[in-house]
PQR file of N, CA, C, O and H, with PARSE charges and radii, in Angstrom:
ATOM      1  N   MET A   1      65.927  82.152 109.591 -0.4000 1.5000
ATOM      2  CA  MET A   1      66.936  83.157 109.306 -0.0000 2.0000
ATOM      3  C   MET A   1      66.871  83.554 107.838  0.5500 1.7000
ATOM      4  O   MET A   1      66.641  82.729 106.953 -0.5500 1.4000
ATOM      5  N   LYS A   2      67.079  84.831 107.615 -0.4000 1.5000
ATOM      6  CA  LYS A   2      67.159  85.324 106.244 -0.0000 2.0000
ATOM      7  C   LYS A   2      68.504  84.888 105.659  0.5500 1.7000
ATOM      8  O   LYS A   2      69.456  84.637 106.397 -0.5500 1.4000
ATOM      9  H   LYS A   2      67.266  85.501 108.334  0.4000 1.0000
ATOM     10  N   PRO A   3      68.575  84.802 104.340 -0.5600 1.5000
ATOM     11  CA  PRO A   3      69.851  84.405 103.718  0.2800 2.0000
ATOM     12  C   PRO A   3      71.018  85.314 104.121  0.5500 1.7000
ATOM     13  O   PRO A   3      72.135  84.841 104.332 -0.5500 1.4000
ATOM     14  N   GLU A   4      70.752  86.621 104.226 -0.4000 1.5000
ATOM     15  CA  GLU A   4      71.817  87.550 104.621 -0.0000 2.0000
ATOM     16  C   GLU A   4      72.323  87.238 106.020  0.5500 1.7000
ATOM     17  O   GLU A   4      73.523  87.299 106.288 -0.5500 1.4000
ATOM     18  H   GLU A   4      69.845  87.005 104.054  0.4000 1.0000
ATOM     19  N   GLU A   5      71.388  86.902 106.914 -0.4000 1.5000
ATOM     20  CA  GLU A   5      71.761  86.576 108.288 -0.0000 2.0000
ATOM     21  C   GLU A   5      72.559  85.279 108.342  0.5500 1.7000
ATOM     22  O   GLU A   5      73.482  85.141 109.145 -0.5500 1.4000
ATOM     23  H   GLU A   5      70.413  86.852 106.697  0.4000 1.0000
ATOM     24  N   LYS A   6      72.199  84.332 107.486 -0.4000 1.5000
ATOM     25  CA  LYS A   6      72.936  83.075 107.431 -0.0000 2.0000
ATOM     26  C   LYS A   6      74.379  83.317 107.006  0.5500 1.7000
ATOM     27  O   LYS A   6      75.313  82.778 107.600 -0.5500 1.4000
ATOM     28  H   LYS A   6      71.449  84.444 106.834  0.4000 1.0000
ATOM     29  N   TYR A   7      74.549  84.141 105.965 -0.4000 1.5000
ATOM     30  CA  TYR A   7      75.903  84.441 105.503 -0.0000 2.0000
ATOM     31  C   TYR A   7      76.692  85.187 106.570  0.5500 1.7000
ATOM     32  O   TYR A   7      77.873  84.912 106.781 -0.5500 1.4000
ATOM     33  H   TYR A   7      73.790  84.578 105.483  0.4000 1.0000
ATOM     34  N   GLU A   8      76.054  86.110 107.227 -0.4000 1.5000
ATOM     35  CA  GLU A   8      76.725  86.861 108.283 -0.0000 2.0000
ATOM     36  C   GLU A   8      77.151  85.925 109.403  0.5500 1.7000
ATOM     37  O   GLU A   8      78.261  86.033 109.925 -0.5500 1.4000
ATOM     38  H   GLU A   8      75.095  86.333 107.055  0.4000 1.0000
ATOM     39  N   HIS A   9      76.258  84.998 109.772 -0.4000 1.5000
ATOM     40  CA  HIS A   9      76.578  84.033 110.825 -0.0000 2.0000
ATOM     41  C   HIS A   9      77.743  83.132 110.399  0.5500 1.7000
ATOM     42  O   HIS A   9      78.631  82.846 111.202 -0.5500 1.4000
ATOM     43  H   HIS A   9      75.357  84.911 109.348  0.4000 1.0000
ATOM     44  N   ILE A  10      77.740  82.693 109.160 -0.4000 1.5000
ATOM     45  CA  ILE A  10      78.833  81.857 108.655 -0.0000 2.0000
ATOM     46  C   ILE A  10      80.151  82.614 108.701  0.5500 1.7000
ATOM     47  O   ILE A  10      81.168  82.062 109.122 -0.5500 1.4000
ATOM     48  H   ILE A  10      77.018  82.925 108.508  0.4000 1.0000
ATOM     49  N   PHE A  11      80.145  83.872 108.272 -0.4000 1.5000
ATOM     50  CA  PHE A  11      81.371  84.688 108.301 -0.0000 2.0000
ATOM     51  C   PHE A  11      81.868  84.893 109.721  0.5500 1.7000
ATOM     52  O   PHE A  11      83.074  84.857 109.964 -0.5500 1.4000
ATOM     53  H   PHE A  11      79.319  84.320 107.930  0.4000 1.0000
ATOM     54  N   LYS A  12      80.965  85.104 110.651 -0.4000 1.5000
ATOM     55  CA  LYS A  12      81.363  85.264 112.050 -0.0000 2.0000
ATOM     56  C   LYS A  12      82.016  83.992 112.569  0.5500 1.7000
ATOM     57  O   LYS A  12      83.047  84.041 113.238 -0.5500 1.4000
ATOM     58  H   LYS A  12      79.986  85.133 110.453  0.4000 1.0000
ATOM     59  N   CYS A  13      81.408  82.855 112.256 -0.4000 1.5000
ATOM     60  CA  CYS A  13      81.970  81.575 112.710 -0.0000 2.0000
ATOM     61  C   CYS A  13      83.360  81.344 112.116  0.5500 1.7000
ATOM     62  O   CYS A  13      84.287  80.944 112.821 -0.5500 1.4000
ATOM     63  H   CYS A  13      80.570  82.815 111.712  0.4000 1.0000
ATOM     64  N   ILE A  14      83.494  81.595 110.837 -0.4000 1.5000
ATOM     65  CA  ILE A  14      84.795  81.426 110.188 -0.0000 2.0000
ATOM     66  C   ILE A  14      85.821  82.375 110.789  0.5500 1.7000
ATOM     67  O   ILE A  14      86.970  81.991 111.007 -0.5500 1.4000
ATOM     68  H   ILE A  14      82.741  81.920 110.265  0.4000 1.0000
ATOM     69  N   SER A  15      85.419  83.602 111.055 -0.4000 1.5000
ATOM     70  CA  SER A  15      86.326  84.585 111.661 -0.0000 2.0000
ATOM     71  C   SER A  15      86.785  84.133 113.041  0.5500 1.7000
ATOM     72  O   SER A  15      87.964  84.249 113.377 -0.5500 1.4000
ATOM     73  H   SER A  15      84.485  83.914 110.878  0.4000 1.0000
ATOM     74  N   GLU A  16      85.864  83.624 113.830 -0.4000 1.5000
ATOM     75  CA  GLU A  16      86.219  83.149 115.163 -0.0000 2.0000
ATOM     76  C   GLU A  16      87.176  81.964 115.088  0.5500 1.7000
ATOM     77  O   GLU A  16      88.135  81.887 115.856 -0.5500 1.4000
ATOM     78  H   GLU A  16      84.907  83.530 113.556  0.4000 1.0000
ATOM     79  N   ILE A  17      86.918  81.046 114.169 -0.4000 1.5000
ATOM     80  CA  ILE A  17      87.792  79.885 114.003 -0.0000 2.0000
ATOM     81  C   ILE A  17      89.191  80.334 113.571  0.5500 1.7000
ATOM     82  O   ILE A  17      90.197  79.854 114.094 -0.5500 1.4000
ATOM     83  H   ILE A  17      86.139  81.108 113.545  0.4000 1.0000
ATOM     84  N   CYS A  18      89.238  81.246 112.625 -0.4000 1.5000
ATOM     85  CA  CYS A  18      90.531  81.755 112.152 -0.0000 2.0000
ATOM     86  C   CYS A  18      91.290  82.460 113.268  0.5500 1.7000
ATOM     87  O   CYS A  18      92.499  82.282 113.417 -0.5500 1.4000
ATOM     88  H   CYS A  18      88.420  81.636 112.201  0.4000 1.0000
ATOM     89  N   PHE A  19      90.580  83.252 114.043 -0.4000 1.5000
ATOM     90  CA  PHE A  19      91.228  83.973 115.136 -0.0000 2.0000
ATOM     91  C   PHE A  19      91.743  82.997 116.187  0.5500 1.7000
ATOM     92  O   PHE A  19      92.858  83.155 116.685 -0.5500 1.4000
ATOM     93  H   PHE A  19      89.598  83.397 113.922  0.4000 1.0000
ATOM     94  N   ASP A  20      90.947  81.995 116.526 -0.4000 1.5000
ATOM     95  CA  ASP A  20      91.392  80.986 117.496 -0.0000 2.0000
ATOM     96  C   ASP A  20      92.621  80.243 116.980  0.5500 1.7000
ATOM     97  O   ASP A  20      93.558  79.980 117.733 -0.5500 1.4000
ATOM     98  H   ASP A  20      90.041  81.867 116.122  0.4000 1.0000
ATOM     99  N   TYR A  21      92.607  79.913 115.708 -0.4000 1.5000
ATOM    100  CA  TYR A  21      93.759  79.238 115.116 -0.0000 2.0000
ATOM    101  C   TYR A  21      94.979  80.153 115.149  0.5500 1.7000
ATOM    102  O   TYR A  21      96.085  79.728 115.482 -0.5500 1.4000
ATOM    103  H   TYR A  21      91.846  80.127 115.096  0.4000 1.0000
ATOM    104  N   PHE A  22      94.759  81.384 114.806 -0.4000 1.5000
ATOM    105  CA  PHE A  22      95.823  82.392 114.812 -0.0000 2.0000
ATOM    106  C   PHE A  22      96.486  82.456 116.183  0.5500 1.7000
ATOM    107  O   PHE A  22      97.713  82.488 116.282 -0.5500 1.4000
ATOM    108  H   PHE A  22      93.861  81.729 114.536  0.4000 1.0000
ATOM    109  N   LEU A  23      95.683  82.473 117.232 -0.4000 1.5000
ATOM    110  CA  LEU A  23      96.225  82.542 118.586 -0.0000 2.0000
ATOM    111  C   LEU A  23      96.876  81.232 119.005  0.5500 1.7000
ATOM    112  O   LEU A  23      97.922  81.237 119.654 -0.5500 1.4000
ATOM    113  H   LEU A  23      94.687  82.447 117.152  0.4000 1.0000
ATOM    114  N   SER A  24      96.270  80.121 118.642 -0.4000 1.5000
ATOM    115  CA  SER A  24      96.782  78.836 119.091 -0.0000 2.0000
ATOM    116  C   SER A  24      98.110  78.469 118.442  0.5500 1.7000
ATOM    117  O   SER A  24      98.911  77.755 119.046 -0.5500 1.4000
ATOM    118  H   SER A  24      95.420  80.117 118.115  0.4000 1.0000
ATOM    119  N   THR A  25      98.353  78.933 117.249 -0.4000 1.5000
ATOM    120  CA  THR A  25      99.590  78.585 116.548 -0.0000 2.0000
ATOM    121  C   THR A  25     100.699  79.595 116.794  0.5500 1.7000
ATOM    122  O   THR A  25     101.806  79.443 116.277 -0.5500 1.4000
ATOM    123  H   THR A  25      97.703  79.513 116.759  0.4000 1.0000
ATOM    124  N   LYS A  26     100.413  80.606 117.566 -0.4000 1.5000
ATOM    125  CA  LYS A  26     101.388  81.664 117.850 -0.0000 2.0000
ATOM    126  C   LYS A  26     101.831  82.367 116.565  0.5500 1.7000
ATOM    127  O   LYS A  26     102.940  82.894 116.477 -0.5500 1.4000
ATOM    128  H   LYS A  26      99.514  80.730 117.986  0.4000 1.0000
ATOM    129  N   THR A  27     100.958  82.361 115.596 -0.4000 1.5000
ATOM    130  CA  THR A  27     101.256  83.010 114.320 -0.0000 2.0000
ATOM    131  C   THR A  27     101.554  84.488 114.530  0.5500 1.7000
ATOM    132  O   THR A  27     102.399  85.064 113.843 -0.5500 1.4000
ATOM    133  H   THR A  27     100.058  81.932 115.667  0.4000 1.0000
ATOM    134  N   GLN A  28     100.857  85.095 115.479 -0.4000 1.5000
ATOM    135  CA  GLN A  28     101.076  86.523 115.700 -0.0000 2.0000
ATOM    136  C   GLN A  28     102.504  86.806 116.151  0.5500 1.7000
ATOM    137  O   GLN A  28     103.066  87.849 115.815 -0.5500 1.4000
ATOM    138  H   GLN A  28     100.171  84.627 116.037  0.4000 1.0000
ATOM    139  N   GLU A  29     103.097  85.883 116.910 -0.4000 1.5000
ATOM    140  CA  GLU A  29     104.489  86.086 117.336 -0.0000 2.0000
ATOM    141  C   GLU A  29     105.433  86.008 116.133  0.5500 1.7000
ATOM    142  O   GLU A  29     106.373  86.794 116.013 -0.5500 1.4000
ATOM    143  H   GLU A  29     102.641  85.036 117.182  0.4000 1.0000
ATOM    144  N   LEU A  30     105.167  85.049 115.249 -0.4000 1.5000
ATOM    145  CA  LEU A  30     105.995  84.929 114.054 -0.0000 2.0000
ATOM    146  C   LEU A  30     105.847  86.156 113.158  0.5500 1.7000
ATOM    147  O   LEU A  30     106.828  86.636 112.591 -0.5500 1.4000
ATOM    148  H   LEU A  30     104.403  84.411 115.346  0.4000 1.0000
ATOM    149  N   LEU A  31     104.621  86.661 113.033 -0.4000 1.5000
ATOM    150  CA  LEU A  31     104.405  87.867 112.228 -0.0000 2.0000
ATOM    151  C   LEU A  31     105.123  89.065 112.845  0.5500 1.7000
ATOM    152  O   LEU A  31     105.699  89.888 112.134 -0.5500 1.4000
ATOM    153  H   LEU A  31     103.824  86.271 113.494  0.4000 1.0000
ATOM    154  N   LYS A  32     105.082  89.153 114.158 -0.4000 1.5000
ATOM    155  CA  LYS A  32     105.756  90.251 114.850 -0.0000 2.0000
ATOM    156  C   LYS A  32     107.262  90.201 114.583  0.5500 1.7000
ATOM    157  O   LYS A  32     107.887  91.228 114.323 -0.5500 1.4000
ATOM    158  H   LYS A  32     104.614  88.484 114.736  0.4000 1.0000
ATOM    159  N   ILE A  33     107.832  89.005 114.650 -0.4000 1.5000
ATOM    160  CA  ILE A  33     109.263  88.841 114.377 -0.0000 2.0000
ATOM    161  C   ILE A  33     109.565  89.187 112.925  0.5500 1.7000
ATOM    162  O   ILE A  33     110.558  89.856 112.635 -0.5500 1.4000
ATOM    163  H   ILE A  33     107.324  88.170 114.861  0.4000 1.0000
ATOM    164  N   ASN A  34     108.716  88.736 112.021 -0.4000 1.5000
ATOM    165  CA  ASN A  34     108.914  89.007 110.602 -0.0000 2.0000
ATOM    166  C   ASN A  34     108.864  90.504 110.312  0.5500 1.7000
ATOM    167  O   ASN A  34     109.704  91.029 109.582 -0.5500 1.4000
ATOM    168  H   ASN A  34     107.910  88.193 112.257  0.4000 1.0000
ATOM    169  N   ILE A  35     107.886  91.180 110.879 -0.4000 1.5000
ATOM    170  CA  ILE A  35     107.766  92.634 110.685 -0.0000 2.0000
ATOM    171  C   ILE A  35     108.974  93.351 111.276  0.5500 1.7000
ATOM    172  O   ILE A  35     109.510  94.279 110.670 -0.5500 1.4000
ATOM    173  H   ILE A  35     107.203  90.753 111.472  0.4000 1.0000
ATOM    174  N   SER A  36     109.395  92.922 112.447 -0.4000 1.5000
ATOM    175  CA  SER A  36     110.558  93.528 113.088 -0.0000 2.0000
ATOM    176  C   SER A  36     111.813  93.344 112.240  0.5500 1.7000
ATOM    177  O   SER A  36     112.600  94.277 112.077 -0.5500 1.4000
ATOM    178  H   SER A  36     108.960  92.168 112.939  0.4000 1.0000
ATOM    179  N   ASN A  37     111.996  92.154 111.708 -0.4000 1.5000
ATOM    180  CA  ASN A  37     113.153  91.891 110.845 -0.0000 2.0000
ATOM    181  C   ASN A  37     113.106  92.736 109.570  0.5500 1.7000
ATOM    182  O   ASN A  37     114.131  93.242 109.115 -0.5500 1.4000
ATOM    183  H   ASN A  37     111.358  91.396 111.841  0.4000 1.0000
ATOM    184  N   THR A  38     111.937  92.879 109.012 -0.4000 1.5000
ATOM    185  CA  THR A  38     111.785  93.673 107.796 -0.0000 2.0000
ATOM    186  C   THR A  38     112.159  95.127 108.057  0.5500 1.7000
ATOM    187  O   THR A  38     112.894  95.729 107.274 -0.5500 1.4000
ATOM    188  H   THR A  38     111.104  92.467 109.382  0.4000 1.0000
ATOM    189  N   PHE A  39     111.656  95.694 109.157 -0.4000 1.5000
ATOM    190  CA  PHE A  39     111.998  97.078 109.490 -0.0000 2.0000
ATOM    191  C   PHE A  39     113.484  97.220 109.782  0.5500 1.7000
ATOM    192  O   PHE A  39     114.097  98.225 109.421 -0.5500 1.4000
ATOM    193  H   PHE A  39     111.059  95.205 109.793  0.4000 1.0000
ATOM    194  N   SER A  40     114.055  96.236 110.422 -0.4000 1.5000
ATOM    195  CA  SER A  40     115.485  96.269 110.718 -0.0000 2.0000
ATOM    196  C   SER A  40     116.300  96.297 109.430  0.5500 1.7000
ATOM    197  O   SER A  40     117.276  97.040 109.324 -0.5500 1.4000
ATOM    198  H   SER A  40     113.557  95.420 110.715  0.4000 1.0000
ATOM    199  N   GLN A  41     115.900  95.488 108.453 -0.4000 1.5000
ATOM    200  CA  GLN A  41     116.595  95.485 107.166 -0.0000 2.0000
ATOM    201  C   GLN A  41     116.464  96.825 106.461  0.5500 1.7000
ATOM    202  O   GLN A  41     117.424  97.320 105.872 -0.5500 1.4000
ATOM    203  H   GLN A  41     115.107  94.885 108.540  0.4000 1.0000
ATOM    204  N   ILE A  42     115.283  97.405 106.522 -0.4000 1.5000
ATOM    205  CA  ILE A  42     115.066  98.712 105.896 -0.0000 2.0000
ATOM    206  C   ILE A  42     115.961  99.763 106.543  0.5500 1.7000
ATOM    207  O   ILE A  42     116.586 100.564 105.848 -0.5500 1.4000
ATOM    208  H   ILE A  42     114.503  97.003 107.001  0.4000 1.0000
ATOM    209  N   ILE A  43     116.023  99.758 107.851 -0.4000 1.5000
ATOM    210  CA  ILE A  43     116.861 100.723 108.572 -0.0000 2.0000
ATOM    211  C   ILE A  43     118.328 100.513 108.227  0.5500 1.7000
ATOM    212  O   ILE A  43     119.059 101.478 108.003 -0.5500 1.4000
ATOM    213  H   ILE A  43     115.516  99.107 108.416  0.4000 1.0000
ATOM    214  N   ASP A  44     118.768  99.246 108.183 -0.4000 1.5000
ATOM    215  CA  ASP A  44     120.161  98.962 107.819 -0.0000 2.0000
ATOM    216  C   ASP A  44     120.492  99.497 106.431  0.5500 1.7000
ATOM    217  O   ASP A  44     121.568 100.055 106.221 -0.5500 1.4000
ATOM    218  H   ASP A  44     118.175  98.462 108.365  0.4000 1.0000
ATOM    219  N   GLU A  45     119.568  99.329 105.481 -0.4000 1.5000
ATOM    220  CA  GLU A  45     119.792  99.835 104.125 -0.0000 2.0000
ATOM    221  C   GLU A  45     119.883 101.355 104.110  0.5500 1.7000
ATOM    222  O   GLU A  45     120.736 101.922 103.428 -0.5500 1.4000
ATOM    223  H   GLU A  45     118.693  98.875 105.653  0.4000 1.0000
ATOM    224  N   ILE A  46     119.014 102.008 104.856 -0.4000 1.5000
ATOM    225  CA  ILE A  46     119.029 103.477 104.908 -0.0000 2.0000
ATOM    226  C   ILE A  46     120.330 103.972 105.526  0.5500 1.7000
ATOM    227  O   ILE A  46     120.929 104.928 105.031 -0.5500 1.4000
ATOM    228  H   ILE A  46     118.322 101.547 105.411  0.4000 1.0000
ATOM    229  N   VAL A  47     120.770 103.330 106.602 -0.4000 1.5000
ATOM    230  CA  VAL A  47     122.009 103.728 107.261 -0.0000 2.0000
ATOM    231  C   VAL A  47     123.195 103.514 106.327  0.5500 1.7000
ATOM    232  O   VAL A  47     124.086 104.360 106.253 -0.5500 1.4000
ATOM    233  H   VAL A  47     120.284 102.554 107.004  0.4000 1.0000
ATOM    234  N   ALA A  48     123.210 102.392 105.617 -0.4000 1.5000
ATOM    235  CA  ALA A  48     124.303 102.119 104.686 -0.0000 2.0000
ATOM    236  C   ALA A  48     124.339 103.166 103.573  0.5500 1.7000
ATOM    237  O   ALA A  48     125.414 103.654 103.223 -0.5500 1.4000
ATOM    238  H   ALA A  48     122.486 101.706 105.677  0.4000 1.0000
ATOM    239  N   GLU A  49     123.185 103.516 103.015 -0.4000 1.5000
ATOM    240  CA  GLU A  49     123.131 104.538 101.976 -0.0000 2.0000
ATOM    241  C   GLU A  49     123.590 105.888 102.507  0.5500 1.7000
ATOM    242  O   GLU A  49     124.313 106.611 101.822 -0.5500 1.4000
ATOM    243  H   GLU A  49     122.312 103.119 103.299  0.4000 1.0000
ATOM    244  N   SER A  50     123.179 106.231 103.714 -0.4000 1.5000
ATOM    245  CA  SER A  50     123.592 107.504 104.321 -0.0000 2.0000
ATOM    246  C   SER A  50     125.097 107.528 104.543  0.5500 1.7000
ATOM    247  O   SER A  50     125.745 108.548 104.306 -0.5500 1.4000
ATOM    248  H   SER A  50     122.592 105.644 104.271  0.4000 1.0000
ATOM    249  N   ASN A  51     125.655 106.414 104.995 -0.4000 1.5000
ATOM    250  CA  ASN A  51     127.104 106.352 105.197 -0.0000 2.0000
ATOM    251  C   ASN A  51     127.854 106.565 103.898  0.5500 1.7000
ATOM    252  O   ASN A  51     128.871 107.258 103.873 -0.5500 1.4000
ATOM    253  H   ASN A  51     125.129 105.585 105.188  0.4000 1.0000
ATOM    254  N   ILE A  52     127.363 105.975 102.821 -0.4000 1.5000
ATOM    255  CA  ILE A  52     128.007 106.148 101.513 -0.0000 2.0000
ATOM    256  C   ILE A  52     127.931 107.609 101.079  0.5500 1.7000
ATOM    257  O   ILE A  52     128.916 108.162 100.590 -0.5500 1.4000
ATOM    258  H   ILE A  52     126.537 105.411 102.841  0.4000 1.0000
ATOM    259  N   GLU A  53     126.772 108.236 101.254 -0.4000 1.5000
ATOM    260  CA  GLU A  53     126.617 109.646 100.879 -0.0000 2.0000
ATOM    261  C   GLU A  53     127.553 110.534 101.695  0.5500 1.7000
ATOM    262  O   GLU A  53     128.197 111.431 101.150 -0.5500 1.4000
ATOM    263  H   GLU A  53     125.971 107.787 101.651  0.4000 1.0000
ATOM    264  N   ILE A  54     127.625 110.282 102.995 -0.4000 1.5000
ATOM    265  CA  ILE A  54     128.505 111.090 103.855 -0.0000 2.0000
ATOM    266  C   ILE A  54     129.965 110.882 103.453  0.5500 1.7000
ATOM    267  O   ILE A  54     130.736 111.837 103.369 -0.5500 1.4000
ATOM    268  H   ILE A  54     127.102 109.553 103.437  0.4000 1.0000
ATOM    269  N   HIS A  55     130.331 109.641 103.209 -0.4000 1.5000
ATOM    270  CA  HIS A  55     131.699 109.347 102.794 -0.0000 2.0000
ATOM    271  C   HIS A  55     132.039 110.065 101.484  0.5500 1.7000
ATOM    272  O   HIS A  55     133.119 110.638 101.346 -0.5500 1.4000
ATOM    273  H   HIS A  55     129.705 108.864 103.277  0.4000 1.0000
ATOM    274  N   ASP A  56     131.113 110.030 100.531 -0.4000 1.5000
ATOM    275  CA  ASP A  56     131.339 110.714  99.252 -0.0000 2.0000
ATOM    276  C   ASP A  56     131.484 112.224  99.443  0.5500 1.7000
ATOM    277  O   ASP A  56     132.331 112.853  98.809 -0.5500 1.4000
ATOM    278  H   ASP A  56     130.236 109.565 100.643  0.4000 1.0000
ATOM    279  N   ARG A  57     130.659 112.803 100.315 -0.4000 1.5000
ATOM    280  CA  ARG A  57     130.769 114.252 100.558 -0.0000 2.0000
ATOM    281  C   ARG A  57     132.108 114.608 101.182  0.5500 1.7000
ATOM    282  O   ARG A  57     132.734 115.591 100.786 -0.5500 1.4000
ATOM    283  H   ARG A  57     129.971 112.292 100.830  0.4000 1.0000
ATOM    284  N   PHE A  58     132.559 113.809 102.169 -0.4000 1.5000
ATOM    285  CA  PHE A  58     133.853 114.074 102.796 -0.0000 2.0000
ATOM    286  C   PHE A  58     134.987 113.913 101.795  0.5500 1.7000
ATOM    287  O   PHE A  58     135.954 114.674 101.813 -0.5500 1.4000
ATOM    288  H   PHE A  58     132.050 113.010 102.491  0.4000 1.0000
ATOM    289  N   LYS A  59     134.863 112.922 100.926 -0.4000 1.5000
ATOM    290  CA  LYS A  59     135.883 112.683  99.919 -0.0000 2.0000
ATOM    291  C   LYS A  59     135.970 113.861  98.959  0.5500 1.7000
ATOM    292  O   LYS A  59     137.064 114.310  98.620 -0.5500 1.4000
ATOM    293  H   LYS A  59     134.078 112.304 100.912  0.4000 1.0000
ATOM    294  N   LYS A  60     134.814 114.363  98.519 -0.4000 1.5000
ATOM    295  CA  LYS A  60     134.798 115.527  97.625 -0.0000 2.0000
ATOM    296  C   LYS A  60     135.373 116.755  98.315  0.5500 1.7000
ATOM    297  O   LYS A  60     136.121 117.521  97.709 -0.5500 1.4000
ATOM    298  H   LYS A  60     133.925 113.998  98.795  0.4000 1.0000
ATOM    299  N   SER A  61     135.022 116.939  99.584 -0.4000 1.5000
ATOM    300  CA  SER A  61     135.554 118.092 100.327 -0.0000 2.0000
ATOM    301  C   SER A  61     137.059 117.980 100.483  0.5500 1.7000
ATOM    302  O   SER A  61     137.780 118.968 100.347 -0.5500 1.4000
ATOM    303  H   SER A  61     134.414 116.317 100.076  0.4000 1.0000
ATOM    304  N   ALA A  62     137.533 116.767 100.769 -0.4000 1.5000
ATOM    305  CA  ALA A  62     138.971 116.569 100.929 -0.0000 2.0000
ATOM    306  C   ALA A  62     139.699 116.803  99.618  0.5500 1.7000
ATOM    307  O   ALA A  62     140.758 117.430  99.599 -0.5500 1.4000
ATOM    308  H   ALA A  62     136.947 115.964 100.880  0.4000 1.0000
ATOM    309  N   GLU A  63     139.139 116.301  98.515 -0.4000 1.5000
ATOM    310  CA  GLU A  63     139.761 116.511  97.201 -0.0000 2.0000
ATOM    311  C   GLU A  63     139.785 117.997  96.843  0.5500 1.7000
ATOM    312  O   GLU A  63     140.766 118.485  96.281 -0.5500 1.4000
ATOM    313  H   GLU A  63     138.279 115.791  98.530  0.4000 1.0000
ATOM    314  N   LYS A  64     138.720 118.707  97.162 -0.4000 1.5000
ATOM    315  CA  LYS A  64     138.660 120.137  96.880 -0.0000 2.0000
ATOM    316  C   LYS A  64     139.685 120.882  97.733  0.5500 1.7000
ATOM    317  O   LYS A  64     140.367 121.787  97.251 -0.5500 1.4000
ATOM    318  H   LYS A  64     137.923 118.311  97.618  0.4000 1.0000
ATOM    319  N   TYR A  65     139.787 120.493  99.003 -0.4000 1.5000
ATOM    320  CA  TYR A  65     140.732 121.138  99.909 -0.0000 2.0000
ATOM    321  C   TYR A  65     142.162 120.871  99.458  0.5500 1.7000
ATOM    322  O   TYR A  65     143.000 121.772  99.502 -0.5500 1.4000
ATOM    323  H   TYR A  65     139.233 119.758  99.395  0.4000 1.0000
ATOM    324  N   ILE A  66     142.451 119.659  99.028 -0.4000 1.5000
ATOM    325  CA  ILE A  66     143.798 119.298  98.600 -0.0000 2.0000
ATOM    326  C   ILE A  66     144.189 120.021  97.313  0.5500 1.7000
ATOM    327  O   ILE A  66     145.336 120.434  97.145 -0.5500 1.4000
ATOM    328  H   ILE A  66     141.770 118.927  98.993  0.4000 1.0000
ATOM    329  N   SER A  67     143.222 120.167  96.410 -0.4000 1.5000
ATOM    330  CA  SER A  67     143.525 120.811  95.120 -0.0000 2.0000
ATOM    331  C   SER A  67     143.741 122.325  95.249  0.5500 1.7000
ATOM    332  O   SER A  67     144.325 122.942  94.359 -0.5500 1.4000
ATOM    333  H   SER A  67     142.290 119.832  96.547  0.4000 1.0000
ATOM    334  N   GLU A  68     143.286 122.909  96.322 -0.4000 1.5000
ATOM    335  CA  GLU A  68     143.466 124.357  96.502 -0.0000 2.0000
ATOM    336  C   GLU A  68     144.805 124.648  96.997  0.5500 1.7000
ATOM    337  O   GLU A  68     145.145 125.812  97.211 -0.5500 1.4000
ATOM    338  H   GLU A  68     142.811 122.407  97.046  0.4000 1.0000
TER
END
């Protein structure tokens, strides 16, 4: 085998071992949960910011209406 082929073979073996480990430890399920939680937090933050903006707009409109 050429040196390049040896390195390629080693990388393939390591990749297969890593993938098997990944599947056997259910790491992908934990990553899926982690990603889902992260997106959920992002959405919660966006909704909270939007609620504050809407509340501020209604408050300004009410103050303007009352002052007239």
